[in-house]
N, CA, C and O atoms as a GROMACS GRO file, in nm:
protein
  280
    1MET      N    1   1.952   0.330  -3.630
    1MET     CA    2   1.875   0.452  -3.632
    1MET      C    3   1.965   0.572  -3.660
    1MET      O    4   1.927   0.661  -3.736
    2LYS      N    5   2.082   0.577  -3.600
    2LYS     CA    6   2.173   0.690  -3.622
    2LYS      C    7   2.207   0.705  -3.769
    2LYS      O    8   2.210   0.816  -3.821
    3GLU      N    9   2.233   0.593  -3.837
    3GLU     CA   10   2.269   0.599  -3.978
    3GLU      C   11   2.156   0.657  -4.061
    3GLU      O   12   2.180   0.735  -4.153
    4LEU      N   13   2.032   0.620  -4.029
    4LEU     CA   14   1.916   0.672  -4.101
    4LEU      C   15   1.902   0.823  -4.079
    4LEU      O   16   1.874   0.897  -4.173
    5LEU      N   17   1.920   0.866  -3.957
    5LEU     CA   18   1.912   1.009  -3.928
    5LEU      C   19   2.025   1.086  -3.997
    5LEU      O   20   2.004   1.196  -4.046
    6ASP      N   21   2.143   1.027  -4.001
    6ASP     CA   22   2.255   1.091  -4.070
    6ASP      C   23   2.227   1.101  -4.220
    6ASP      O   24   2.256   1.203  -4.283
    7GLN      N   25   2.172   0.996  -4.276
    7GLN     CA   26   2.143   0.992  -4.419
    7GLN      C   27   2.035   1.093  -4.458
    7GLN      O   28   2.048   1.161  -4.560
    8THR      N   29   1.930   1.102  -4.379
    8THR     CA   30   1.815   1.186  -4.416
    8THR      C   31   1.821   1.326  -4.357
    8THR      O   32   1.750   1.416  -4.403
    9LYS      N   33   1.904   1.346  -4.258
    9LYS     CA   34   1.911   1.474  -4.184
    9LYS      C   35   1.775   1.511  -4.126
    9LYS      O   36   1.745   1.629  -4.108
   10ALA      N   37   1.693   1.410  -4.096
   10ALA     CA   38   1.557   1.432  -4.046
   10ALA      C   39   1.552   1.451  -3.895
   10ALA      O   40   1.445   1.477  -3.840
   11GLY      N   41   1.663   1.438  -3.829
   11GLY     CA   42   1.666   1.453  -3.684
   11GLY      C   43   1.806   1.434  -3.633
   11GLY      O   44   1.902   1.430  -3.710
   12VAL      N   45   1.817   1.424  -3.503
   12VAL     CA   46   1.949   1.406  -3.442
   12VAL      C   47   1.946   1.282  -3.353
   12VAL      O   48   1.842   1.241  -3.302
   13HIS      N   49   2.062   1.224  -3.338
   13HIS     CA   50   2.078   1.108  -3.249
   13HIS      C   51   2.170   1.150  -3.136
   13HIS      O   52   2.283   1.195  -3.160
   14CYS      N   53   2.123   1.137  -3.015
   14CYS     CA   54   2.204   1.170  -2.898
   14CYS      C   55   2.228   1.041  -2.820
   14CYS      O   56   2.134   0.979  -2.770
   15ALA      N   57   2.354   1.002  -2.812
   15ALA     CA   58   2.389   0.876  -2.748
   15ALA      C   59   2.401   0.887  -2.596
   15ALA      O   60   2.394   0.787  -2.524
   16THR      N   61   2.420   1.009  -2.548
   16THR     CA   62   2.438   1.027  -2.404
   16THR      C   63   2.349   1.140  -2.354
   16THR      O   64   2.298   1.220  -2.433
   17GLU      N   65   2.333   1.145  -2.224
   17GLU     CA   66   2.257   1.256  -2.165
   17GLU      C   67   2.324   1.389  -2.192
   17GLU      O   68   2.256   1.490  -2.215
   18ASP      N   69   2.456   1.392  -2.190
   18ASP     CA   70   2.528   1.516  -2.218
   18ASP      C   71   2.504   1.563  -2.362
   18ASP      O   72   2.484   1.682  -2.386
   19GLU      N   73   2.507   1.470  -2.457
   19GLU     CA   74   2.479   1.507  -2.596
   19GLU      C   75   2.338   1.563  -2.609
   19GLU      O   76   2.315   1.662  -2.678
   20LEU      N   77   2.243   1.499  -2.544
   20LEU     CA   78   2.105   1.546  -2.548
   20LEU      C   79   2.092   1.684  -2.484
   20LEU      O   80   2.029   1.773  -2.541
   21ARG      N   81   2.152   1.701  -2.370
   21ARG     CA   82   2.148   1.830  -2.300
   21ARG      C   83   2.207   1.940  -2.390
   21ARG      O   84   2.148   2.046  -2.404
   22ASN      N   85   2.323   1.913  -2.449
   22ASN     CA   86   2.388   2.011  -2.536
   22ASN      C   87   2.303   2.043  -2.658
   22ASN      O   88   2.293   2.159  -2.698
   23TYR      N   89   2.242   1.940  -2.717
   23TYR     CA   90   2.156   1.965  -2.833
   23TYR      C   91   2.035   2.050  -2.795
   23TYR      O   92   2.001   2.144  -2.866
   24LEU      N   93   1.972   2.018  -2.684
   24LEU     CA   94   1.854   2.094  -2.641
   24LEU      C   95   1.889   2.240  -2.611
   24LEU      O   96   1.813   2.330  -2.644
   25ILE      N   97   2.004   2.262  -2.550
   25ILE     CA   98   2.049   2.399  -2.524
   25ILE      C   99   2.071   2.472  -2.656
   25ILE      O  100   2.027   2.586  -2.673
   26GLN      N  101   2.139   2.407  -2.748
   26GLN     CA  102   2.165   2.468  -2.880
   26GLN      C  103   2.034   2.498  -2.953
   26GLN      O  104   2.018   2.605  -3.010
   27ALA      N  105   1.940   2.402  -2.951
   27ALA     CA  106   1.812   2.422  -3.018
   27ALA      C  107   1.732   2.535  -2.953
   27ALA      O  108   1.667   2.614  -3.022
   28TYR      N  109   1.736   2.542  -2.822
   28TYR     CA  110   1.666   2.650  -2.751
   28TYR      C  111   1.726   2.786  -2.787
   28TYR      O  112   1.652   2.882  -2.809
   29ARG      N  113   1.858   2.794  -2.792
   29ARG     CA  114   1.923   2.920  -2.829
   29ARG      C  115   1.885   2.960  -2.972
   29ARG      O  116   1.860   3.078  -3.000
   30GLU      N  117   1.883   2.863  -3.061
   30GLU     CA  118   1.844   2.890  -3.200
   30GLU      C  119   1.699   2.941  -3.205
   30GLU      O  120   1.668   3.035  -3.278
   31TYR      N  121   1.613   2.878  -3.128
   31TYR     CA  122   1.473   2.921  -3.123
   31TYR      C  123   1.462   3.064  -3.071
   31TYR      O  124   1.387   3.145  -3.126
   32LYS      N  125   1.535   3.094  -2.965
   32LYS     CA  126   1.530   3.229  -2.908
   32LYS      C  127   1.581   3.334  -3.009
   32LYS      O  128   1.527   3.444  -3.016
   33GLU      N  129   1.684   3.299  -3.087
   33GLU     CA  130   1.742   3.393  -3.182
   33GLU      C  131   1.660   3.406  -3.310
   33GLU      O  132   1.642   3.517  -3.361
   34LEU      N  133   1.609   3.294  -3.361
   34LEU     CA  134   1.544   3.294  -3.492
   34LEU      C  135   1.392   3.280  -3.487
   34LEU      O  136   1.323   3.305  -3.585
   35GLY      N  137   1.340   3.239  -3.370
   35GLY     CA  138   1.196   3.216  -3.359
   35GLY      C  139   1.156   3.077  -3.405
   35GLY      O  140   1.037   3.045  -3.406
   36ALA      N  141   1.252   2.995  -3.443
   36ALA     CA  142   1.225   2.857  -3.487
   36ALA      C  143   1.356   2.779  -3.485
   36ALA      O  144   1.465   2.837  -3.484
   37VAL      N  145   1.344   2.649  -3.484
   37VAL     CA  146   1.460   2.562  -3.497
   37VAL      C  147   1.459   2.513  -3.641
   37VAL      O  148   1.361   2.452  -3.686
   38GLN      N  149   1.565   2.540  -3.713
   38GLN     CA  150   1.570   2.505  -3.854
   38GLN      C  151   1.568   2.354  -3.874
   38GLN      O  152   1.627   2.278  -3.798
   39TYR      N  153   1.497   2.314  -3.980
   39TYR     CA  154   1.487   2.173  -4.018
   39TYR      C  155   1.573   2.153  -4.142
   39TYR      O  156   1.563   2.229  -4.238
   40HIS      N  157   1.658   2.050  -4.140
   40HIS     CA  158   1.753   2.029  -4.248
   40HIS      C  159   1.730   1.896  -4.320
   40HIS      O  160   1.820   1.846  -4.388
   41GLY      N  161   1.610   1.839  -4.306
   41GLY     CA  162   1.581   1.710  -4.368
   41GLY      C  163   1.597   1.714  -4.519
   41GLY      O  164   1.565   1.814  -4.584
   42ILE      N  165   1.647   1.604  -4.574
   42ILE     CA  166   1.666   1.590  -4.718
   42ILE      C  167   1.547   1.512  -4.772
   42ILE      O  168   1.539   1.390  -4.756
   43GLU      N  169   1.455   1.584  -4.836
   43GLU     CA  170   1.328   1.525  -4.881
   43GLU      C  171   1.348   1.401  -4.968
   43GLU      O  172   1.278   1.301  -4.950
   44LYS      N  173   1.442   1.406  -5.061
   44LYS     CA  174   1.468   1.292  -5.150
   44LYS      C  175   1.506   1.167  -5.071
   44LYS      O  176   1.460   1.057  -5.102
   45GLU      N  177   1.589   1.184  -4.969
   45GLU     CA  178   1.630   1.070  -4.886
   45GLU      C  179   1.516   1.022  -4.796
   45GLU      O  180   1.499   0.902  -4.776
   46ILE      N  181   1.439   1.115  -4.744
   46ILE     CA  182   1.327   1.080  -4.657
   46ILE      C  183   1.222   1.000  -4.733
   46ILE      O  184   1.166   0.905  -4.680
   47MET      N  185   1.196   1.040  -4.858
   47MET     CA  186   1.092   0.974  -4.938
   47MET      C  187   1.125   0.829  -4.969
   47MET      O  188   1.035   0.752  -5.003
   48LYS      N  189   1.251   0.790  -4.956
   48LYS     CA  190   1.288   0.649  -4.974
   48LYS      C  191   1.221   0.561  -4.869
   48LYS      O  192   1.212   0.439  -4.887
   49TYR      N  193   1.174   0.621  -4.762
   49TYR     CA  194   1.115   0.545  -4.651
   49TYR      C  195   0.966   0.576  -4.635
   49TYR      O  196   0.908   0.546  -4.531
   50SER      N  197   0.905   0.637  -4.737
   50SER     CA  198   0.762   0.667  -4.730
   50SER      C  199   0.681   0.538  -4.738
   50SER      O  200   0.732   0.434  -4.782
   51HIS      N  201   0.557   0.545  -4.697
   51HIS     CA  202   0.470   0.427  -4.705
   51HIS      C  203   0.456   0.380  -4.849
   51HIS      O  204   0.457   0.260  -4.876
   52VAL      N  205   0.444   0.472  -4.942
   52VAL     CA  206   0.429   0.437  -5.083
   52VAL      C  207   0.553   0.364  -5.133
   52VAL      O  208   0.542   0.261  -5.200
   53GLU      N  209   0.670   0.417  -5.102
   53GLU     CA  210   0.794   0.354  -5.149
   53GLU      C  211   0.816   0.218  -5.083
   53GLU      O  212   0.859   0.124  -5.149
   54MET      N  213   0.787   0.208  -4.956
   54MET     CA  214   0.803   0.078  -4.889
   54MET      C  215   0.705  -0.024  -4.944
   54MET      O  216   0.741  -0.141  -4.959
   55ALA      N  217   0.582   0.017  -4.975
   55ALA     CA  218   0.484  -0.073  -5.036
   55ALA      C  219   0.531  -0.117  -5.174
   55ALA      O  220   0.515  -0.233  -5.211
   56ARG      N  221   0.590  -0.024  -5.251
   56ARG     CA  222   0.642  -0.059  -5.383
   56ARG      C  223   0.753  -0.164  -5.372
   56ARG      O  224   0.754  -0.261  -5.447
   57LYS      N  225   0.844  -0.145  -5.279
   57LYS     CA  226   0.952  -0.241  -5.260
   57LYS      C  227   0.900  -0.377  -5.214
   57LYS      O  228   0.949  -0.481  -5.257
   58PHE      N  229   0.799  -0.375  -5.127
   58PHE     CA  230   0.739  -0.500  -5.080
   58PHE      C  231   0.672  -0.573  -5.196
   58PHE      O  232   0.680  -0.695  -5.206
   59THR      N  233   0.606  -0.498  -5.284
   59THR     CA  234   0.540  -0.557  -5.402
   59THR      C  235   0.643  -0.623  -5.493
   59THR      O  236   0.620  -0.734  -5.541
   60VAL      N  237   0.753  -0.556  -5.517
   60VAL     CA  238   0.860  -0.612  -5.600
   60VAL      C  239   0.911  -0.742  -5.539
   60VAL      O  240   0.929  -0.841  -5.609
   61LEU      N  241   0.933  -0.742  -5.409
   61LEU     CA  242   0.981  -0.862  -5.340
   61LEU      C  243   0.879  -0.975  -5.348
   61LEU      O  244   0.915  -1.089  -5.377
   62LEU      N  245   0.753  -0.944  -5.321
   62LEU     CA  246   0.648  -1.047  -5.328
   62LEU      C  247   0.637  -1.105  -5.470
   62LEU      O  248   0.624  -1.226  -5.487
   63ASN      N  249   0.642  -1.019  -5.569
   63ASN     CA  250   0.636  -1.069  -5.708
   63ASN      C  251   0.754  -1.160  -5.737
   63ASN      O  252   0.738  -1.264  -5.800
   64TYR      N  253   0.871  -1.123  -5.693
   64TYR     CA  254   0.990  -1.204  -5.714
   64TYR      C  255   0.975  -1.340  -5.645
   64TYR      O  256   1.004  -1.444  -5.705
   65LEU      N  257   0.929  -1.339  -5.521
   65LEU     CA  258   0.915  -1.463  -5.446
   65LEU      C  259   0.807  -1.554  -5.504
   65LEU      O  260   0.825  -1.676  -5.509
   66THR      N  261   0.698  -1.497  -5.547
   66THR     CA  262   0.590  -1.580  -5.603
   66THR      C  263   0.629  -1.636  -5.739
   66THR      O  264   0.584  -1.744  -5.776
   67GLU      N  265   0.712  -1.566  -5.814
   67GLU     CA  266   0.762  -1.620  -5.942
   67GLU      C  267   0.852  -1.739  -5.917
   67GLU      O  268   0.852  -1.833  -5.996
   68LYS      N  269   0.928  -1.738  -5.810
   68LYS     CA  270   1.019  -1.848  -5.776
   68LYS      C  271   0.940  -1.974  -5.737
   68LYS      O  272   0.987  -2.086  -5.758
   69ILE      N  273   0.822  -1.955  -5.680
   69ILE     CA  274   0.742  -2.068  -5.632
   69ILE      C  275   0.674  -2.138  -5.749
   69ILE      O  276   0.662  -2.261  -5.750
   70GLU      N  277   0.631  -2.063  -5.847
   70GLU     CA  278   0.556  -2.121  -5.961
   70GLU      C  279   0.639  -2.206  -6.050
   70GLU      O  280   0.589  -2.260  -6.148
   0.00000   0.00000   0.00000
């Protein structure tokens, strides 16, 4: 999960309670200063995991497997 979050920048991974606490404090401070917590997700990377893209990959795999059976 951490690798996926690092790749897409769609969220953060906190391995410990201290990391989580520090992130929440930082996010709260950002919210207080800016009125929002900035989102840094990379749309191109995120779309690799969309339902449409996953269905396309599954279709390619199924077609490959069924060709091997025939």
